[in-house]
C-alpha positions as CSV (number, residue, x, y, z in Angstrom):
1,M,105.0,121.6,108.6
2,M,108.6,120.9,107.7
3,T,109.5,118.1,105.3
4,P,111.4,115.4,107.2
5,L,115.0,114.8,106.3
6,R,116.0,111.7,104.4
7,P,116.8,108.6,106.5
8,T,120.6,107.9,106.9
9,L,120.1,104.1,107.1
10,T,117.5,102.3,104.9
11,S,116.6,98.9,103.7
12,T,114.5,98.2,100.6
13,V,112.9,94.9,99.4
14,R,110.8,94.4,96.2
15,T,107.7,92.3,96.2
16,R,104.7,91.4,94.0
17,C,102.3,92.3,96.8
18,K,99.8,95.1,96.1
19,P,100.7,98.4,97.7
20,S,97.1,98.6,99.2
21,T,97.7,95.3,101.1
22,I,101.0,96.6,102.6
23,W,99.3,99.9,103.5
24,G,96.6,97.9,105.3
25,V,99.3,96.3,107.5
26,Y,100.6,99.7,108.4
27,E,97.0,101.0,109.2
28,S,96.4,98.0,111.5
29,L,98.8,99.8,113.9
30,K,100.3,96.5,114.9
31,W,103.7,97.7,114.0
32,E,105.3,95.4,116.7
33,S,104.2,92.5,114.4
34,F,106.8,93.5,111.8
35,N,109.2,95.8,113.6
36,A,111.0,94.0,116.4
37,T,112.2,97.4,118.0
38,V,108.5,98.6,118.4
39,T,106.8,97.1,121.4
40,S,103.4,98.9,121.0
41,V,101.6,101.5,119.0
42,K,98.1,102.9,119.5
43,P,96.2,106.0,118.6
44,N,96.4,108.7,121.3
45,T,92.7,109.3,121.8
46,S,93.2,112.0,124.5
47,G,93.8,114.7,121.9
48,S,90.8,116.7,120.7
49,N,91.8,116.3,117.0
50,T,91.3,112.5,117.1
51,S,88.3,111.0,115.4
52,G,88.7,107.6,117.0
53,S,89.5,105.9,113.7
54,T,92.8,104.2,112.9
55,K,93.1,105.7,109.4
56,L,96.6,107.1,109.3
57,S,96.8,110.8,108.7
58,I,99.3,113.6,109.0
59,G,99.3,115.0,112.5
60,M,97.7,111.9,114.0
61,P,98.8,111.5,117.6
62,I,100.1,108.1,118.6
63,D,101.5,106.5,121.8
64,I,104.5,104.3,121.0
65,S,107.0,102.2,122.9
66,T,110.3,100.9,121.5
67,S,113.0,98.7,122.9
68,K,115.9,100.0,120.7
69,P,116.4,102.8,121.5
70,S,114.3,102.7,124.6
71,F,111.3,105.1,124.3
72,S,107.8,105.3,125.6
73,G,105.5,108.2,125.1
74,S,103.5,110.2,122.6
75,T,104.4,111.6,119.2
76,F,102.5,112.3,116.0
77,L,102.8,111.3,112.3
78,E,104.8,114.1,110.8
79,S,104.3,113.0,107.3
80,C,101.6,110.6,106.0
81,F,100.3,110.3,102.5
82,K,98.9,107.7,100.2
83,D,98.0,108.2,96.5
84,Q,95.3,106.4,94.6
85,Q,97.5,103.4,93.9
86,S,98.4,103.2,97.6
87,N,101.9,104.4,97.1
88,G,102.9,106.5,100.1
89,A,105.0,107.1,103.2
90,I,104.7,107.4,106.9
91,T,107.2,109.4,109.1
92,Y,107.3,109.9,112.8
93,T,110.0,111.2,115.2
94,L,110.8,110.0,118.7
95,N,112.4,112.6,121.0
96,L,114.8,110.4,122.9
97,N,116.0,113.2,125.1
98,P,116.1,117.0,124.7
99,L,119.3,116.8,122.6
100,A,118.6,113.7,120.4
101,S,115.8,112.3,118.2
102,M,115.2,109.4,116.0
103,T,113.0,109.7,112.8
104,Q,111.5,106.5,111.4
105,T,110.2,106.3,107.8
106,Y,108.1,103.6,106.1
107,K,107.7,104.0,102.3
108,I,105.8,102.1,99.6
109,E,106.4,102.7,95.8
110,T,105.2,100.9,92.7
111,I,108.1,100.4,90.2
112,K,108.3,99.2,86.6
113,G,107.1,95.7,86.0
114,G,104.3,95.9,88.5
115,E,106.5,95.3,91.6
116,T,106.3,97.1,94.8
117,E,109.3,98.5,96.7
118,V,109.0,98.8,100.5
119,T,111.6,100.8,102.3
120,H,112.1,101.3,106.0
121,G,114.5,104.0,107.2
122,V,115.9,105.6,110.3
123,R,117.7,108.9,111.0
124,Y,119.2,110.2,114.2
125,D,119.5,114.0,114.8
126,G,120.6,116.3,117.6
127,M,123.8,117.0,119.6
128,L,123.7,113.7,121.4
129,K,122.7,111.6,118.3
130,K,126.0,109.6,118.6
131,M,124.6,108.0,121.8
132,Y,121.8,106.4,119.8
133,E,123.3,105.8,116.3
134,G,123.6,102.1,115.6
135,S,120.9,101.1,118.1
136,V,118.8,100.0,115.0
137,A,121.0,98.0,112.6
138,E,120.4,97.7,108.8
139,S,119.7,94.0,109.3
140,E,116.8,94.9,111.7
141,L,115.4,97.3,109.1
142,R,115.6,94.6,106.4
143,E,113.9,92.1,108.8
144,S,111.1,94.6,109.4
145,V,110.5,95.0,105.6
146,E,110.6,91.3,105.1
147,N,108.1,90.8,107.9
148,I,105.6,93.3,106.6
149,I,105.8,91.8,103.1
150,R,105.3,88.3,104.6
151,Q,102.2,89.6,106.4
152,A,100.9,91.2,103.2
153,E,101.5,88.0,101.3
154,E,99.5,86.1,103.9
155,L,96.6,88.6,103.6
156,E,96.6,88.4,99.8
157,K,96.5,84.5,100.0
158,A,93.7,84.7,102.5
159,N,91.7,87.1,100.3
160,L,92.2,84.8,97.3
161,G,90.9,81.9,99.3
162,T,87.8,83.7,100.3
163,S,87.0,85.1,96.8
164,S,87.1,81.7,95.1
């Protein structure tokens, strides 16, 4: 499998949330709760390679709908890895038409000082990519990162409340 190219537009935010908590939000497959351009995501259970679980893995088929750019159909996770500290990345591509595609990347990294860096990125490719470039703005990427961090913070607070 080919390594996806780097995103051309990214937004990164640092947080004190644990990478495992943020990864849990991704694995919930409720991406519309943090990414305003995604209207729905669900595992594609029609494929024979699907185990029925929502554990994210490379090659996992998903059905996804987006509002910007408009897309509704099936794709798969091209890249998906998580290390023992829950650092990792998820990459998928939407084929918008035969001559244009959009690749979305979600990345989690632990940095010095115990902080976690969350980066969301997008890249457009193909002969007709100019038709779609700019449909997702940097401010929307930043908002999606801030939203996922907010959800992770709420989960961590809820877990602290139940463990006391």
